[in-house]
Each structure stands twice: as structure tokens, then as C-alpha cells.
C-alpha positions, 0 to 999 in steps of 0.5 A, a space after each residue: 736203817 730208819 732209826 730216829 737218829 738215822 740220816 737216812 730217815 731224815 733225808 727220806 722224809 725231806 725228799 718225801 716232802 719235796 716230792 709230794 709238794 711238787 706232785 701236788 703243784 703239778 697235778 693240782 688242776 686234776 682236783 679242781 672239780 667241786 665234788 666231795 671226792 676231789 675236795 677230800 683228795 685235796 685235803 688229804 694231800 695237804 695233810 700228807 704234805 704237812 705231816 711229812 714236813 712236820 716229821 722231817 723238821 722233828 727228825 732234823 731237830 732231834 738229830 741236832 739235839 739228841 733228845 730221843 734215842 729210839 722211836 720207843 723213847 719218843 712214843 713212851 715205850 720202854 719195850 719191857 726193859 725189865 725183861 732184859 735188865 741185869 738184876 742186882 744179883 747178876 751185876 758182877 765185877 768187870 771182866 775182860 769180856 766186858 772190856 772187849 765188848 765196850 765201844 772204843 772212842 776215837 779219843 781212847 775212852 771205853 763206853 759200856 752200855 748196860 741195862 740194869 734193875 736198880 737194887 732199891 728202886 727196882 727201876 729198869 733202864 740204861 746206864 752208860 759207864 765211860 772210862 777215860 783213856 788212862 783208865 781204859 788203857 789199864 782195863 785193856 792191858 790185862 786179862 783181869 781188868 781193874 780201874 786202879 786207884 787214880 780216878 775221879 767219879 762224876 755222874 752226868 745227867 741229860 735234860 728232858 726230853 733227853 737221853 744219856 747219849 747226848 753227853 757222848 754225842 751232841 754235847 761232846 762231853 766225852 770228847 771234851 774230857 778226853 782232850 782235857 785229860 790228854 793236856 793234864 787239865 783233869 785227872 782220869 775220870 769215870 763218868 756214870 751216865 744213867 737214864 733219868 727219864 725212866 717213866 714213859 711220858 712223864 718228867 719225874 724231875 729226878 724225884 721219888 714220887 710215891 706210887 710212880 717211881 723212885 727215880 731219886 733212889 735209882 740215880 743215887 743209891 742204885 748207881 753207887 751200888 752198881 758202880 761198886 759191884 761193876 767197877 770196884 770203886 771205893 768210897 771217895 765222893 762223886 761229883 754231879 754235872 747236868 744241863 737243863 733238867 739235868 742241872 736241877 737233878 745235879 743240884 737236887 741230888 747232891 744237896 740231898 745226898 752229901 754222903 755220896 756227892 761233894 761237888 755239883 755243876 748245874 749248867 742252865 739248870 733250875 732250882 725247884 721241880 717243874 712238874 709235868 701234867 702227870 703229877 696232880 696238884 696235891 702231889 705237886 704241893 707235897 713234893 715242892 715242899 719236900 724238894 725245897 733244896 735251899 731249905 734242905 741246906 739250912 740247919 745242917 752241916 754241909 760239905 757241898 760246893 756248887 758251880 752254877 753256869 747260867 745265862 741272864 737271857 735264859 728265861 727258863 731258869 734265871 728266876 729260880 737260880 737267883 732265888 736259890 743263890 739268895 737263900 743258899 749262898 751263905 750256906 754252901 760255897 757257890 761259884 757263878 759263871 755267866 754265859 754272855 750270850 744265848 738262851 736255853 739250848 745245847 749250842 749255847 751250853 756246849 762251850 761251857 762243858 769244859 768249864 764244868 769239868 775244869 772246876 770239878 778238877 780244881 776242887 780236887 774231887 779225887 780225894 783219898 777214899 773214906 776209911 
């Protein structure tokens, strides 16, 4: 009832703020005496009003941007997901029961929500699988579900802070895919949307950080293993698509794992890791060198193509984007699409989600499977 994304929570906090403010104004004269008790009461009431107002604003912003999905996400608690996660050995092929338990969107897609432990990283967290309407209809039409052979696979990454649900909700990525599939603009699509913020309180930047967590492995090898077991996908290459920090992840993972991905879309992403306070100076130096993705492209045979959607007003990402394009532009095909107005926020990015999906479809990512 009082979840972090609940409208009830938002209304309750705003009402509490207004009521506390009005009561304070009405009864302020009762606290006018210069005594410790009344001074303490005045200070306490003012702190309470500010705390309520701050919380109300925070909940409103979070509901608009879908940065945190639960109170546990906000306060850095994963509630021991490992205890409820499917072990690598427990992941099995999709069943009619799985299909019946999936959430059906108004546009006809099916959303499967799983908690799994990565076979190689041993990370335990959420992964969402979204099958577009055409594939969903196949899954619903039989007691032995199969995705068939007509599909493309794209892996979607949220930002930091952020949760997979942002692609489904605020950013309307799934709704956009549904409309584009219905109009014939994109082929049937399987979207894999894993959690990227798997270490409470730490922005791992989708890297393998020694002694912390192997997030890169979780997002690449582990997602491929899971999707193969659960959905029965073949060896056709995937695409990546992310916004903000997820845009960096989309670029980084596709560059470093071209055996798995051949297309990448970065929406307002940057192109070198931006570390949080939990990573020390020595680790930053080592990881910055290891994850220099422009350098990774040099001297190797590349089969990657990339779309970068950017805004010149986005002070957060424009410098690293220009530096990457200058170094990598001669190494892989890069298409640039400029956002004419706006900075670094979801409202600016939302209209360009379809641009990313259209570009992926135009590159014919749904190629015949590798023998």
C-alpha cells in the first residue's frame, strides 16, 4: 500500500506536509516563550515539516523517473535475493505455467519476471524477459510454448540509479516496441532487461570489479546462458540499448563481447566509466585502462555497428562521446543522431526510444543463426 512507487504514499506525504505546515502556523504562538522546551518544540516541528516536504518531493521525482522500484532499492538492501533466486541448474525451458503467470500488457506483450543466480558471476538479482505480441501469441497458443525462429533479441539497460521497470513503465520502451511491431517497423522482439545495479549502494558501471562483483559477466555470459535455457534462443547476435549509465553499458559490453552482440545503441550515454565513492583510486586507474573501449577496438577485427543518440546540451556525456567518436569513428561504423533540445533527463530521451529500435531493425539484427 505504501510502496515507494505508490500514489497513496505520494499523496499521504504531501498531505502530511501541508497539514503540518498549517498546524504550525495556527499554533505557532503557543511556542513563543523563550524556554528550552518551546525552543526545542519549534525546531522539532520545523525539522518535521522539512523532512515531510523532502520525502514528498523525493517520492514525486521517483514516481516520475522510476529510479527505485522498492524501499530496499533506495536504502541499499536486496533482501537476500540469493535465497529465492533460481540457481543455474534450476533454470528450465519455458512452460505453459510460466506463460500463464506472465503479465500481459495492454498491447499484447508478455512480461516474465525472474530472480536468478548467474551461472558464472554468481550474482543474484532480477531479470525481466519481454516477448513482443507476435511471439506472445505463439507462446499462448500451445501447451508446449516455443518462441519459434522469427525474432530478434535486444538487451536493455537502465541508468543509475535505475531499475529494469523503467523500460517497461516511464520510458515506455515496451509500448513503443508494440506499436512499431504492429506497424511493421520492427520484427518480433525478445527484450532481456536485467538489473544492472546489483551491489547495494555502489555504481559498478557494468564492470567486473575484483573483490566486489562480476557485473559484466552477469550481463553478458549469464544472460545468454539464462535466455538459452529459458527461451531456447539460438546463436544469432543480440543488440544492446541503454540510456545514461545504461548507454555506457550498452557500448562497453558490445565492444568487449562482439561474439554476443553486433549492434549497440547508446542514448545519452557516456564512453568511459564514471566511478562512485566505493571504488578506490588504485582500482579506478586499473579499471579505466582495462575498460578503455576505444582502445579495445583498435587492432582487432570488429563486427560491431553503433548508434549514438546525444544532445550537445548534455554536459554529463557530451565530452566523452566526442572523444570516443574521434578515436573509434574509423574503427567501426557509428551513426550519430542529435537531440535538438534538452539535457540529461528521461523526458528528453523518451521520444528517441523508437529511433533506437528503428535503427536496430534497419540493420537486420535478426540474421540467420550461426551454425
